[in-house]
C-alpha positions in Angstrom: 108.6 88.1 86.5 107.9 87.7 90.4 108.3 83.9 91.5 106.6 82.9 94.8 107.7 80.3 97.1 106.0 79.7 100.1 107.2 77.1 102.9 103.7 74.9 103.2 101.8 75.2 106.1 102.9 78.0 108.9 104.7 78.3 112.2 101.6 77.5 114.2 100.6 74.3 111.6 102.7 71.6 112.0 101.6 69.7 108.7 102.5 65.9 108.9 105.1 64.8 111.3 107.1 61.9 111.8 109.2 61.7 115.3 110.9 64.9 115.5 110.4 65.6 111.6 108.0 68.3 111.5 106.7 69.4 108.1 106.5 73.3 108.9 109.8 73.3 109.8 111.3 71.6 106.8 109.7 73.6 104.5 110.7 76.5 106.4 114.0 75.0 106.1 114.1 74.7 102.9 112.6 77.7 101.7 115.4 79.8 103.6 118.1 77.5 101.8 116.6 78.0 98.6 116.6 81.6 99.2 120.6 81.3 99.5 120.6 79.8 96.0 118.2 82.1 94.2 118.8 85.9 92.6 116.4 88.1 91.4 112.6 88.7 91.6 112.0 86.2 94.3 109.4 86.9 96.7 108.4 84.8 100.3 105.6 84.9 101.6 105.4 85.4 105.7 105.8 82.1 107.9 102.6 83.3 110.2 100.5 83.4 107.4 97.6 81.3 106.9 96.8 79.4 103.7 94.0 81.7 102.5 96.2 84.8 104.1 99.1 83.4 101.9 96.8 83.3 98.8 96.0 87.1 99.2 99.7 87.8 100.3 100.4 86.3 96.6 97.4 87.8 94.2 98.2 91.6 95.9 101.7 90.9 94.5 100.0 89.1 91.0 97.7 92.3 90.6 100.7 94.4 89.8 102.8 92.3 87.5 100.8 89.5 85.6 103.9 87.5 84.6 104.4 85.8 87.7 104.5 81.5 88.9 104.2 80.4 92.4 105.1 77.6 94.1 104.4 75.9 97.7 107.0 73.6 99.4 104.8 70.1 101.1 106.0 66.9 102.5 103.9 63.7 101.9 102.1 61.3 104.4 100.5 58.0 103.8 99.0 55.3 106.5 100.7 52.8 103.7 104.2 53.3 104.7 105.7 51.5 101.1 104.2 54.9 99.5 107.5 56.7 98.7 108.7 59.3 95.9 108.3 63.0 94.9 105.1 63.9 93.5 104.0 67.6 92.7 100.4 69.0 92.0 99.5 70.9 89.3 95.2 72.3 88.6 95.0 72.6 84.9 98.7 72.5 83.3 101.2 69.6 84.0 104.2 70.8 82.6 105.5 72.4 85.4 104.9 70.0 88.1 106.4 67.3 85.5 109.9 69.4 85.8 109.4 70.3 89.9 108.9 66.4 90.6 111.5 65.3 88.4 113.8 67.7 89.7 113.9 66.9 93.3 113.7 63.3 92.6 116.5 62.8 90.5 118.2 65.5 93.5 117.2 63.0 96.1 117.7 60.1 94.6 114.6 58.8 95.0 111.6 57.6 92.9 109.4 59.9 91.0 105.5 60.2 91.9 106.1 57.3 94.1 106.4 55.1 90.6 108.2 52.4 92.4 105.9 52.0 94.7 102.2 51.9 92.8 103.8 49.7 90.6 104.5 47.2 93.3 101.3 47.7 94.5 99.5 47.0 91.2 98.0 49.7 91.3 96.5 53.4 93.1 93.3 53.1 96.0 92.8 49.5 94.3 92.6 50.4 90.6 94.5 48.9 87.6 96.0 51.6 86.2 99.4 50.5 83.9 103.0 51.5 83.8 102.5 54.7 85.8 106.2 55.4 85.2 105.0 56.5 82.1 102.4 59.5 83.3 105.9 61.1 85.3 105.5 63.1 88.8 102.8 65.6 88.1 99.4 64.9 89.3 96.1 66.8 89.3 94.9 68.2 92.0 91.4 65.9 92.4 94.0 63.5 93.1 95.2 64.9 96.2 93.5 63.6 99.7 91.4 66.6 99.6 90.1 66.5 96.7 91.0 70.0 95.5 94.2 72.3 96.6 93.6 76.6 97.5 97.0 76.9 96.8 96.6 75.7 92.9 93.2 77.2 92.3 93.0 80.4 94.1 96.0 82.0 92.6 96.0 84.5 89.8 99.1 83.2 88.3 100.5 79.4 87.2 101.2 77.6 90.3 102.5 73.8 92.1 102.9 72.2 94.9 105.7 70.2 95.5 105.9 67.1 97.8 109.2 66.5 98.0 109.0 63.0 100.0 107.2 60.7 102.0 107.8 61.2 105.9 105.7 57.7 106.5 108.6 56.1 104.8 111.7 55.1 105.8 114.0 55.2 102.6 112.4 58.6 102.0 113.3 59.4 104.8 116.9 58.1 104.7 117.2 60.4 101.9 116.2 63.7 103.5 118.2 66.2 102.6 117.4 69.9 102.6 120.0 71.0 100.6 119.6 68.6 98.3 115.8 69.4 97.8 116.9 73.2 97.7 118.8 72.6 94.5 116.4 70.3 92.8 114.0 73.2 93.4 116.3 75.9 92.3 117.2 73.4 88.9 113.4 73.5 87.8 113.0 77.1 88.2 116.1 76.7 85.7 115.1 74.7 83.3 111.6 76.5 83.4 112.1 80.2 83.4 115.9 80.6 82.6 115.3 82.8 79.6 112.5 84.9 81.1 115.4 85.3 84.2 118.2 86.2 81.6 116.2 88.8 79.8 115.1 90.5 83.2 119.1 90.3 84.4 119.7 91.9 80.8 117.2 94.6 81.6 118.8 96.0 84.8 121.8 96.1 83.2 120.4 98.3 80.3 119.1 100.7 83.7 122.2 100.4 85.6 123.5 102.0 81.9 120.8 104.9 81.7 121.0 105.8 85.5 125.1 105.9 84.7 123.9 108.2 81.8 121.7 110.4 84.2 124.4 110.8 86.5 127.0 112.4 83.9 123.8 114.4 82.4 123.1 115.6 85.8 126.9 115.9 86.7 127.2 118.6 83.3 123.8 120.4 83.9 124.7 121.7 87.4 128.4 122.7 86.5 126.5 125.1 83.9 124.2 125.9 86.4 126.9 126.8 88.9 128.6 128.6 86.1 125.8 130.9 85.4 125.2 132.0 89.2 128.9 133.1 89.1 130.8 131.3 91.7 131.8 127.0 91.5 129.6 124.8 93.4 130.7 124.8 96.9 130.3 128.6 97.2 126.3 128.5 95.9 123.9 126.8 98.0 121.4 127.7 95.9 122.9 125.2 93.1 123.3 122.6 95.4 120.1 122.9 96.2 118.4 123.2 92.6 120.1 120.3 92.0 118.8 118.1 94.3 115.2 119.0 93.5 116.4 118.3 89.9 117.3 114.9 90.3 114.6 114.1 92.9 112.4 115.6 90.1 114.2 113.0 87.2 113.5 110.4 89.5 109.7 111.1 90.0 109.6 110.8 86.4 111.7 107.2 86.1 109.6 105.9 88.5 106.2 107.1 86.9 107.6 105.4 83.5 108.2 102.1 86.0 104.5 102.4 87.0 103.0 102.4 83.6 105.2 99.0 82.8 108.0 100.9 80.4 110.8 98.8 81.1 112.6 100.6 78.6 113.9 104.0 78.1 115.8 105.0 75.1 118.7 107.3 75.9 117.4 109.8 73.3 114.0 109.8 75.5 116.3 109.8 78.3 118.1 113.0 77.1 114.9 114.7 76.0 113.1 114.4 79.2 115.9 115.4 81.2 116.3 118.8 79.1 113.3 119.3 79.4 113.7 119.4 83.3 116.7 121.3 83.2 114.9 123.7 80.6 112.5 124.6 83.4 115.0 124.5 85.9 117.0 127.2 83.7 113.7 129.2 83.7 113.2 129.1 87.5 117.2 130.1 88.1 117.2 133.2 86.1 113.7 134.0 87.6 115.3 133.6 91.3 118.6 135.4 90.5 116.8 138.2 89.2 114.2 138.5 92.0 117.5 138.4 94.6 119.3 140.7 92.5 116.5 143.1 92.9 115.6 143.2 89.3 111.9 141.5 89.1 108.8 142.1 91.0 106.9 138.5 92.3 103.3 138.7 93.6 103.6 142.3 93.9 106.6 142.8 95.8 110.0 143.5 95.1 113.4 142.5 96.5 114.7 145.4 98.5 
């Protein structure tokens, strides 16, 4: 599984601001702090990309692995300075947005979805909407200022936009804490994807064990090659060269298996592949050895 984490706006696009607080600088700091907390297949779009370029960059990776998720970090602002709290936007699935909004709000000890301010005002945009607390922190993107959000609608994977807090609200500004926000986002990732990430780590351990098995097989086979060539490894340049070629060939085969989504190869399958490699290597070794000894003709020429 791949998880993409984008710092909202870019180094040339400030986004919203309040005094010395600039949205793009804050989102980059949170992303950098988050990268220290996360281990695994996490991807971070470059900070000089526009929104359209960021979407294209992520989709380029998603096309190679459909099991992906993307989130983008933002800060909110409103002419009504009473509005505060954490929000998260989604397009067609609120479950991810609900989790991230709650976890960031809890980490900062601020309202989730600005529910407190909305209830005090009696509604949103002049409409009575009842108990907003029951809706949680998730909001469909049509409720955003622009009506729809490209990061949610144009990506080829599930995605969320997190509005950490309102820079225009004094209480939210007082609660602003880069480390806590990063931890809240990480908590959301753990809640939503812990089992998937644990499976990935388990597969990595299996693959590491297989690589160790490859090394042991290579060592045994190289020793056999060295013995056949009538000397130890240090005295046989050919055996070292041949061994290097075999290692490279084994690596190519594993890369091909990986390309075709073979996440797990059993030990028996691995041994069978390597045995075939060494069988071919043994034939080539025999022919080259005979040619060196002058006992074989290749291409019409005989070794003198």
